[in-house]
N, CA and C atoms as an extended XYZ file, in Angstrom:
333
Properties=species:S:1:pos:R:3:atomname:S:1:resname:S:1:resid:I:1 pbc="F F F"
N       116.027       32.651      217.563 N   UNK     1
C       115.420       33.745      218.286 CA  UNK     1
C       113.984       33.926      217.802 C   UNK     1
N       113.066       34.017      218.717 N   UNK     2
C       111.665       34.248      218.385 CA  UNK     2
C       111.440       35.750      218.323 C   UNK     2
N       110.713       36.168      217.318 N   UNK     3
C       110.440       37.581      217.127 CA  UNK     3
C       108.931       37.774      217.032 C   UNK     3
N       108.456       38.928      217.444 N   UNK     4
C       107.038       39.243      217.343 CA  UNK     4
C       106.909       40.517      216.520 C   UNK     4
N       106.038       40.467      215.499 N   UNK     5
C       105.766       41.688      214.739 CA  UNK     5
C       104.259       41.870      214.662 C   UNK     5
N       103.804       42.846      213.928 N   UNK     6
C       102.375       43.145      213.869 CA  UNK     6
C       101.670       42.472      212.701 C   UNK     6
N       102.358       41.648      211.922 N   UNK     7
C       101.764       40.968      210.789 CA  UNK     7
C       101.293       39.584      211.218 C   UNK     7
N       100.004       39.314      211.065 N   UNK     8
C        99.465       37.997      211.400 CA  UNK     8
C        99.626       37.068      210.209 C   UNK     8
N       100.257       35.929      210.452 N   UNK     9
C       100.424       34.903      209.422 CA  UNK     9
C        99.966       33.569      209.987 C   UNK     9
N        99.629       32.642      209.099 N   UNK    10
C        99.156       31.323      209.517 CA  UNK    10
C       100.310       30.522      210.111 C   UNK    10
N       100.023       29.831      211.204 N   UNK    11
C       101.014       28.987      211.887 CA  UNK    11
C       101.481       27.887      210.940 C   UNK    11
N       102.794       27.728      210.814 N   UNK    12
C       103.361       26.695      209.949 CA  UNK    12
C       103.248       25.291      210.547 C   UNK    12
N       102.940       25.184      211.821 N   UNK    13
C       102.855       23.886      212.472 CA  UNK    13
C       101.440       23.309      212.319 C   UNK    13
N       100.430       23.992      212.856 N   UNK    14
C        99.060       23.471      212.800 CA  UNK    14
C        98.308       23.927      211.552 C   UNK    14
N        98.767       24.988      210.944 N   UNK    15
C        98.154       25.553      209.726 CA  UNK    15
C        96.691       25.953      209.956 C   UNK    15
N        96.346       26.315      211.213 N   UNK    16
C        94.981       26.712      211.543 CA  UNK    16
C        94.920       28.126      212.106 C   UNK    16
N        95.719       28.373      213.130 N   UNK    17
C        95.673       29.653      213.823 CA  UNK    17
C        96.583       30.681      213.146 C   UNK    17
N        96.280       31.944      213.389 N   UNK    18
C        97.121       33.033      212.905 CA  UNK    18
C        97.888       33.607      214.083 C   UNK    18
N        99.114       34.031      213.822 N   UNK    19
C        99.989       34.478      214.899 CA  UNK    19
C       100.963       35.539      214.394 C   UNK    19
N       101.531       36.270      215.325 N   UNK    20
C       102.593       37.217      215.000 CA  UNK    20
C       103.957       36.677      215.411 C   UNK    20
N       103.987       35.537      216.094 N   UNK    21
C       105.240       34.950      216.575 CA  UNK    21
C       105.910       34.201      215.428 C   UNK    21
N       107.158       34.549      215.157 N   UNK    22
C       107.883       33.893      214.066 CA  UNK    22
C       109.372       33.867      214.368 C   UNK    22
N       110.081       33.030      213.632 N   UNK    23
C       111.531       32.977      213.746 CA  UNK    23
C       112.120       32.663      212.381 C   UNK    23
N       113.341       33.102      212.168 N   UNK    24
C       114.022       32.857      210.896 CA  UNK    24
C       114.723       31.504      210.960 C   UNK    24
N       114.405       30.623      210.015 N   UNK    25
C       115.008       29.290      210.005 CA  UNK    25
C       116.219       29.211      209.090 C   UNK    25
N       116.260       30.050      208.102 N   UNK    26
C       117.443       30.243      207.270 CA  UNK    26
C       117.311       31.634      206.674 C   UNK    26
N       118.373       32.199      206.184 N   UNK    27
C       118.326       33.594      205.736 CA  UNK    27
C       117.145       33.883      204.807 C   UNK    27
N       116.287       34.797      205.255 N   UNK    28
C       115.143       35.221      204.459 CA  UNK    28
C       113.912       34.342      204.567 C   UNK    28
N       113.986       33.226      205.291 N   UNK    29
C       112.847       32.317      205.415 CA  UNK    29
C       112.443       32.203      206.876 C   UNK    29
N       111.187       32.520      207.155 N   UNK    30
C       110.684       32.459      208.522 CA  UNK    30
C       109.576       31.426      208.641 C   UNK    30
N       109.387       30.939      209.856 N   UNK    31
C       108.225       30.112      210.162 CA  UNK    31
C       107.463       30.805      211.289 C   UNK    31
N       106.161       30.644      211.274 N   UNK    32
C       105.295       31.215      212.297 CA  UNK    32
C       104.786       30.093      213.193 C   UNK    32
N       104.698       30.376      214.494 N   UNK    33
C       104.270       29.375      215.463 CA  UNK    33
C       103.279       30.020      216.424 C   UNK    33
N       102.079       29.430      216.512 N   UNK    34
C       101.046       29.978      217.401 CA  UNK    34
C       101.285       29.515      218.841 C   UNK    34
N       100.575       30.135      219.764 N   UNK    35
C       100.728       29.790      221.184 CA  UNK    35
C       100.330       28.350      221.481 C   UNK    35
N        99.322       27.836      220.790 N   UNK    36
C        98.891       26.450      220.992 CA  UNK    36
C       100.010       25.475      220.630 C   UNK    36
N       100.680       25.729      219.511 N   UNK    37
C       101.783       24.852      219.085 CA  UNK    37
C       102.995       25.012      219.987 C   UNK    37
N       103.222       26.207      220.493 N   UNK    38
C       104.306       26.385      221.469 CA  UNK    38
C       104.009       25.577      222.721 C   UNK    38
N       102.749       25.524      223.127 N   UNK    39
C       102.344       24.721      224.282 CA  UNK    39
C       102.538       23.231      223.988 C   UNK    39
N       102.203       22.815      222.766 N   UNK    40
C       102.382       21.420      222.345 CA  UNK    40
C       103.850       21.022      222.401 C   UNK    40
N       104.736       21.972      222.129 N   UNK    41
C       106.178       21.700      222.115 CA  UNK    41
C       106.737       21.407      223.510 C   UNK    41
N       105.968       21.633      224.547 N   UNK    42
C       106.436       21.307      225.898 CA  UNK    42
C       106.534       19.796      226.103 C   UNK    42
N       105.633       19.034      225.471 N   UNK    43
C       105.602       17.581      225.654 CA  UNK    43
C       106.007       16.801      224.415 C   UNK    43
N       106.248       17.494      223.320 N   UNK    44
C       106.581       16.838      222.053 CA  UNK    44
C       107.763       17.538      221.389 C   UNK    44
N       108.585       16.751      220.709 N   UNK    45
C       109.558       17.346      219.799 CA  UNK    45
C       108.810       17.588      218.495 C   UNK    45
N       108.957       18.771      217.939 N   UNK    46
C       108.296       19.104      216.678 CA  UNK    46
C       109.381       19.291      215.629 C   UNK    46
N       109.231       18.559      214.530 N   UNK    47
C       110.157       18.661      213.406 CA  UNK    47
C       109.388       19.220      212.221 C   UNK    47
N       109.932       20.244      211.564 N   UNK    48
C       109.297       20.809      210.384 CA  UNK    48
C       110.279       20.731      209.218 C   UNK    48
N       109.818       20.168      208.114 N   UNK    49
C       110.662       20.044      206.930 CA  UNK    49
C       110.757       21.406      206.254 C   UNK    49
N       111.952       21.903      206.100 N   UNK    50
C       112.169       23.207      205.488 CA  UNK    50
C       111.891       23.147      203.986 C   UNK    50
N       112.033       21.982      203.384 N   UNK    51
C       111.808       21.844      201.941 CA  UNK    51
C       110.329       21.884      201.571 C   UNK    51
N       109.489       21.127      202.301 N   UNK    52
C       108.078       21.021      201.896 CA  UNK    52
C       107.083       21.523      202.942 C   UNK    52
N       107.521       21.741      204.181 N   UNK    53
C       106.630       22.248      205.213 CA  UNK    53
C       105.904       21.180      206.016 C   UNK    53
N       106.149       19.904      205.717 N   UNK    54
C       105.506       18.810      206.471 CA  UNK    54
C       105.973       18.871      207.928 C   UNK    54
N       105.057       18.584      208.850 N   UNK    55
C       105.338       18.686      210.285 CA  UNK    55
C       105.197       17.307      210.930 C   UNK    55
N       106.133       16.983      211.814 N   UNK    56
C       106.126       15.710      212.544 CA  UNK    56
C       106.210       16.014      214.033 C   UNK    56
N       105.282       15.472      214.805 N   UNK    57
C       105.297       15.597      216.253 CA  UNK    57
C       105.638       14.243      216.847 C   UNK    57
N       106.570       14.218      217.780 N   UNK    58
C       106.960       12.976      218.440 CA  UNK    58
C       107.002       13.217      219.950 C   UNK    58
N       106.309       12.386      220.731 N   UNK    59
C       106.357       12.532      222.190 CA  UNK    59
C       107.801       12.451      222.695 C   UNK    59
N       108.170       13.392      223.533 N   UNK    60
C       109.560       13.480      223.996 CA  UNK    60
C       110.029       12.211      224.692 C   UNK    60
N       109.277       11.738      225.664 N   UNK    61
C       109.719       10.569      226.434 CA  UNK    61
C       109.862        9.341      225.544 C   UNK    61
N       108.905        9.113      224.670 N   UNK    62
C       108.943        7.959      223.781 CA  UNK    62
C       110.140        8.039      222.833 C   UNK    62
N       110.399        9.211      222.292 N   UNK    63
C       111.504        9.360      221.359 CA  UNK    63
C       112.856        9.161      222.049 C   UNK    63
N       113.000        9.717      223.239 N   UNK    64
C       114.264        9.585      223.976 CA  UNK    64
C       114.526        8.126      224.336 C   UNK    64
N       113.468        7.394      224.707 N   UNK    65
C       113.629        5.971      225.049 CA  UNK    65
C       114.120        5.152      223.862 C   UNK    65
N       113.761        5.539      222.650 N   UNK    66
C       114.102        4.762      221.453 CA  UNK    66
C       115.474        5.085      220.868 C   UNK    66
N       116.115        6.137      221.331 N   UNK    67
C       117.419        6.513      220.780 CA  UNK    67
C       118.490        5.566      221.326 C   UNK    67
N       119.246        4.950      220.423 N   UNK    68
C       120.267        3.980      220.825 CA  UNK    68
C       121.624        4.646      221.085 C   UNK    68
N       121.993        5.621      220.272 N   UNK    69
C       123.294        6.277      220.409 CA  UNK    69
C       123.341        7.094      221.704 C   UNK    69
N       124.296        6.805      222.600 N   UNK    70
C       124.325        7.485      223.905 CA  UNK    70
C       124.534        8.997      223.814 C   UNK    70
N       125.330        9.453      222.871 N   UNK    71
C       125.579       10.897      222.737 CA  UNK    71
C       124.332       11.626      222.244 C   UNK    71
N       123.652       11.040      221.273 N   UNK    72
C       122.419       11.633      220.758 CA  UNK    72
C       121.352       11.627      221.842 C   UNK    72
N       121.274       10.532      222.583 N   UNK    73
C       120.302       10.414      223.668 CA  UNK    73
C       120.547       11.487      224.723 C   UNK    73
N       121.798       11.688      225.073 N   UNK    74
C       122.153       12.700      226.069 CA  UNK    74
C       121.755       14.091      225.582 C   UNK    74
N       122.003       14.377      224.299 N   UNK    75
C       121.663       15.686      223.731 CA  UNK    75
C       120.158       15.933      223.787 C   UNK    75
N       119.366       14.934      223.419 N   UNK    76
C       117.905       15.091      223.469 CA  UNK    76
C       117.389       15.151      224.900 C   UNK    76
N       118.040       14.450      225.828 N   UNK    77
C       117.635       14.533      227.230 CA  UNK    77
C       117.858       15.940      227.776 C   UNK    77
N       118.930       16.587      227.331 N   UNK    78
C       119.194       17.967      227.754 CA  UNK    78
C       118.145       18.936      227.212 C   UNK    78
N       117.500       18.563      226.112 N   UNK    79
C       116.476       19.410      225.491 CA  UNK    79
C       115.065       19.064      225.961 C   UNK    79
N       114.941       18.103      226.845 N   UNK    80
C       113.626       17.602      227.240 CA  UNK    80
C       112.730       18.681      227.855 C   UNK    80
N       113.305       19.625      228.574 N   UNK    81
C       112.510       20.680      229.212 CA  UNK    81
C       112.339       21.913      228.330 C   UNK    81
N       112.868       21.869      227.125 N   UNK    82
C       112.775       23.007      226.206 CA  UNK    82
C       111.603       22.840      225.249 C   UNK    82
N       111.115       23.952      224.759 N   UNK    83
C       110.118       23.933      223.691 CA  UNK    83
C       110.908       23.958      222.381 C   UNK    83
N       111.109       22.780      221.808 N   UNK    84
C       112.000       22.642      220.666 CA  UNK    84
C       111.216       22.374      219.385 C   UNK    84
N       111.430       23.230      218.391 N   UNK    85
C       110.899       23.018      217.054 CA  UNK    85
C       112.120       22.993      216.151 C   UNK    85
N       112.383       21.828      215.584 N   UNK    86
C       113.623       21.611      214.846 CA  UNK    86
C       113.346       21.537      213.349 C   UNK    86
N       114.093       22.310      212.577 N   UNK    87
C       113.986       22.260      211.122 CA  UNK    87
C       114.810       21.105      210.575 C   UNK    87
N       114.239       20.386      209.616 N   UNK    88
C       114.960       19.306      208.947 CA  UNK    88
C       115.002       19.613      207.457 C   UNK    88
N       116.067       19.182      206.778 N   UNK    89
C       116.268       19.509      205.370 CA  UNK    89
C       115.336       18.766      204.427 C   UNK    89
N       115.011       17.516      204.751 N   UNK    90
C       114.145       16.705      203.894 CA  UNK    90
C       113.369       15.740      204.772 C   UNK    90
N       112.293       15.174      204.189 N   UNK    91
C       111.474       14.244      204.954 CA  UNK    91
C       110.939       13.155      204.032 C   UNK    91
N       110.228       12.207      204.605 N   UNK    92
C       109.648       11.118      203.822 CA  UNK    92
C       108.614       11.618      202.815 C   UNK    92
N       108.000       12.743      203.117 N   UNK    93
C       106.979       13.295      202.228 CA  UNK    93
C       107.583       13.861      200.944 C   UNK    93
N       108.671       14.599      201.052 N   UNK    94
C       109.223       15.282      199.869 CA  UNK    94
C       110.391       14.543      199.216 C   UNK    94
N       111.102       13.692      199.973 N   UNK    95
C       112.257       12.995      199.408 CA  UNK    95
C       112.449       11.623      200.051 C   UNK    95
N       111.526       10.681      199.778 N   UNK    96
C       111.655        9.351      200.406 CA  UNK    96
C       112.955        8.649      200.042 C   UNK    96
N       113.395        8.777      198.796 N   UNK    97
C       114.646        8.125      198.375 CA  UNK    97
C       115.835        8.716      199.123 C   UNK    97
N       115.826       10.021      199.341 N   UNK    98
C       116.906       10.674      200.079 CA  UNK    98
C       116.976       10.204      201.517 C   UNK    98
N       115.816        9.988      202.133 N   UNK    99
C       115.776        9.502      203.515 CA  UNK    99
C       116.320        8.078      203.589 C   UNK    99
N       115.904        7.230      202.651 N   UNK   100
C       116.384        5.844      202.624 CA  UNK   100
C       117.902        5.816      202.426 C   UNK   100
N       118.389        6.647      201.520 N   UNK   101
C       119.839        6.709      201.269 CA  UNK   101
C       120.577        7.187      202.516 C   UNK   101
N       120.051        8.211      203.162 N   UNK   102
C       120.679        8.744      204.373 CA  UNK   102
C       120.717        7.687      205.474 C   UNK   102
N       119.602        6.965      205.652 N   UNK   103
C       119.542        5.905      206.669 CA  UNK   103
C       120.522        4.790      206.346 C   UNK   103
N       120.653        4.439      205.071 N   UNK   104
C       121.592        3.391      204.656 CA  UNK   104
C       123.033        3.806      204.946 C   UNK   104
N       123.345        5.059      204.673 N   UNK   105
C       124.696        5.571      204.931 CA  UNK   105
C       124.996        5.584      206.426 C   UNK   105
N       123.990        5.915      207.254 N   UNK   106
C       124.193        5.939      208.691 CA  UNK   106
C       124.462        4.544      209.252 C   UNK   106
N       123.729        3.551      208.758 N   UNK   107
C       123.918        2.177      209.239 CA  UNK   107
C       125.270        1.643      208.840 C   UNK   107
N       125.719        1.918      207.605 N   UNK   108
C       127.009        1.404      207.161 CA  UNK   108
C       128.162        2.136      207.863 C   UNK   108
N       127.952        3.391      208.239 N   UNK   109
C       129.012        4.143      208.913 CA  UNK   109
C       129.226        3.648      210.331 C   UNK   109
N       128.185        3.107      210.966 N   UNK   110
C       128.303        2.656      212.356 CA  UNK   110
C       128.842        1.242      212.484 C   UNK   110
N       128.888        0.474      211.411 N   UNK   111
C       129.334       -0.926      211.478 CA  UNK   111
C       130.802       -1.046      211.770 C   UNK   111
């Protein structure tokens, strides 16, 4: 749920603009998103690492084309018209070994 209050904080996505638009990503932790980044989310999936704050933008059409798993592809296709900003637990910036381990586990689970 997006909430608006009277406190201006820096956007967690672009880290440039100040905004009052925010949402809670986990209990007690909020992220702020400016109107420009909300507009960007129309054509891109935006992923923000909850651990370190690193932001990844991926073009929706390109990302959907690259997904091999049919169920995952269907889920992202259903979100194509949404302004989606997705929180992720870890990323290559804060935990490269964790990402490699997770990817290795995913490949071995699908074999």
